[in-house]
N, C-alpha and C positions, 0 to 999 in steps of 0.2 A: 504492499499500500504506499500511496505515494507520502504519508506523514511518517513513515520508518527510515525512510531517507534522510528527511529534515530531525530528527529525535523527537518525537512527540512525548518527552518525558518530561516529567515538572521539575527535574533537576537541573536541565539544560535550559538557561535564558530563551525567552523568545526570541525570534529576529524576524526581519522582512521577508525570509524565505519560508519560514517556517508558517507567517500567517498568509503568504501568497497560496502555499498549498492549502491550508485551511479555506482561504475564501475559493477556492477552487472547487473543492469537496461541496463547501457548499452550495455553489453555483450547480453542481451536478445534481445534488439533490433535489434543489428548488425544480430543478427542469425535470427531475424522474419522479415526481410529486411526493418524494421522503422528507415531508414538512418537519419531523422531528430530527432527522439529523440534520438538516440543511438550519434547525434553530441550534443546534448543539455545535458544529462548528462553526457560524456565526458569532455566538457567545462566546466562546473561547479567544475569537478575536477581539471581542468588544470590552473584553475583561482582561487582554493584555496589557502591560504597560512599559512602556518606553521613557527613560529620563530623559527629559530636556535637555539637562547639563550633558555639555560635551559630544552632543551629536550635528552635527553639518546640518545645513537647511534642506538639502535634497532629501535627505533620509528623514527628516522631520514631516516635510511634506508627504513622502511617500507614508509614510505611518499615520498621517491624519488621513490621508487617502482609503487605506485601506481599514481604517477606524467606520468612516462614513460607509464605505461599501458595507460593510459587515452590519451596520446598524439597519440601512437598505435590506438588506439580505434577510435580517430576522426581523423587521416590521413584516416584511412579504409573510414570512413564514409564520408569525404569530398568526398575523390576519387570516391566512389559510386554514389553521388550527380553530380559530373561532376566536382569538382572545384579541380583541380588536383595542382594548385598554393597551396589551404590551405594544401592539404595533402602535399605536400613536406616541407614545412612551419612549419607543425606539428614535422616531424621529424627530419629536418634540425635545428630549434630551432633559435638562434642567427645569424645561418649563418658560425659561425666557423669553421674551416678546421676540427676541431675533435668533430663536434656536432655530428655527427653520432655515434662515439664511446662514449661517454659521454652518449648520449641516452639509447646506449647498457648497458655500466654500470651500470646504474640506473636500468635498466630493470632486469638485472640480478642479482642486488642487491650486486654484487663484484665490487671491486678496482681492477687496473690493477697488483697494487702491490700482492695482495691478489690470484690474478688466476695465477701468477708469483709461487708463493711458495707451494699451495694446486691444486692437479690434479682434484678435484669435481668443487672447484671453477674455475678453467680454462676452465672443460666443460661447466660451467653453463653460462659463457660469452661467450662462442663461441656460445650456443644456441641463447644465446640473439641477438649477433653479426648478426646471421644466418636470425633470424626474423626482426631485423631491415632494413638488406641492400639488403633482399629482396623484403619488403615495399618500401625501398627507389627507389628500381632499376624498380619497378611496377607504381611508381611515376614519375619517370624519363622520362619513355616509354611514360605517358599519356602526359607528355609535350614536347614530341618530341625529346627529348636528349636522342638518342641509344648509342652513345658511353657511357656518363654516366651509361643508363641500363647496357650494356653490365659488365663496370666496376664493378659496384654493386653487380653484379650477381654472376661476377667471385671472387670476394671479399667473398660473401656469401657464394660459394661450395667449397672455401679452408678452411674457418670458417667450415662448417659443414662437411667437412671429417675429421676435425682435432678431431671430435668425436665421429662420425658415420661411420661405413665402408657398413652401408647397404645403397642402392643407392634407395630401394623403397621408394614411397611416399614422394621421396627427395623434399623440398620446393625449393630448391638452384637449383637445375637440372632444374626444371619446369620454372624459373625465366631465367636462362641462354637458354633456348631449347626456349622461347617465344621471347628471344630476337636475336638470330640466324634467326628464321621466319620471325621478323620484317626486319630484314636486307635483305634479301632473301638468306641467304645463307643456302640452304636445303640440302646440304651436311654433313653440319658440325652438323645440326640438327639432321640427320638421324644417323650419327655415336655416336652422343650423346645418342640417343634413344638406338641401340645396344649394347652400352657399360652397358648399366644399365641390361640387361638381363643375 
């Protein structure tokens, strides 16, 4: 097994390679619909610690990206296991107002300052914002909070529109469509579908 190559032994300190193997296994488990195992591997990454002292900038960014990816995977696995509260907790983290934005920054490996001055970084952050907001929208819907669900889906669509003109396969539009249908707003949902053509 992949983890045997990297020493999944508690006496061995976690490193980026071990976390990459765990993330890969979590992804494979998600794709194979083995949500308990996906959650297990994701949580191992989420719970790993890396001291900020003495690590270079590139390693710090990679560590944060792995943590953010693990939180996204854990959120999806929790949702599929029927635990909507846990799903949202992985996304919202500490519950601060900017928690979703910070998760997106970590996921994209881009700071807000970097995005402000670099078009490629801006697009990467917008893609990460779209993914996080769509996931949070789905978790909010499962929790019965349709107002938050719609607000997050609208935010995701605004982010997605900033980097992609294509409406085909839009995850943000699907999230918004789902919100509209849950609200019973069939006319707006139909208009949204027609506008994609």
